[in-house]
N, C-alpha and C positions, 0 to 999 in steps of 0.2 A: 761541694756542689753535688746534688743528687743526680743519678742517672739510671733510667730503667735499663735492665740487662747487665748492669755492671757487677752485680752480686755473684761471687764465685762459689758461694756455698748454697745449700738448699736444693735448688732445681739444677744445679750444675752449669758449666759453661757451655752454652749452646745457644743457637739462634732463637729459640723459643723461650729463653729465660726472660721473665718479666719482673724479677725481684729487683728492688732498688739497691744500688751500690753507690759509693761515695768517691769523689776526687777531692782531696784536701790539699789546699795551697797554704804554705805558711812561709814567713820571713825568717831568716837566720838570726834571731835576736835572743838575748838570754831568756832562758826558760821556755823557748818555743817548742822544744821536745816534750817538756812536761805538759805544756798546753795541748799538745797533740794527743797525748795519752788520756788527758782529761776529756778532751772532745770525744774520743773513742769510747770512753767508759760511759759518759753521759748520753751519747746519741746512738750508739750501737750495742754495746755490752749489756747495760742495764735494761733498756727497752727490750731486747731479745730475751733476757732472763724472765722479766715480767710477763711477756707474751706467752712463753713456754709454760710458766706456773699457771697462769690463768686458763690456757687451753687444756692442759693435761691433768691438773688437779683442782681447778676451780679457785685457787688461791689468789686473791687480789691484794697486792701489797698496799695499795692506796686506801683499802677499806678494812683490812683484817689486822692491822697493827703489826706487833713484833713477828718476826719471821720464825715459824716452827722449824724444828730440826729436820723434818723430812723435806723441807723446802730449801735447805742450805744449798749453796753452789760453790764449787771450787773453780777458780780461774787460774789458768796457767800464766806465769810470768817468767821471763828469762832474766838474766842478770843485767839488764839495761837499768842504770841508775835512775834515769828520768822516768821510767815506767814505775819503778818502785817508789819514787818520790810522789808521783801522782796518787798512788794508791795510799801511801802512809799519810799524806797530808789531808786526805779525805776518809780517814778510817771510820768516822761517825756514820758515813753513808752505808758502810757495810755491816753495821752492828745491830741495827733495828729498823723499825719502819722509817723510811726516809724518802725524799724526793728531792731532785735537784731544782734549786730555786734560783 
């Protein structure tokens, strides 16, 4: 669920924050933790990186094909096995031009 002013990054946590943040509800079923990380990657992390690339270097992953070295991104992961599984099962997404379909 989207909510204006829920974003804790960018403009900070204050009453003038207009950035969109999310509340994610999930059921405790097998792989629900993996599904949560996939949702975060698809709906928050990847669009954020694409927006930053486009704004600051003019690189458009949708148009420009393979990602050049100067546009590589490093994303931190802790030792959460579900987080690692979400990344490793979608490794093609990180290796070249890609879009979530």
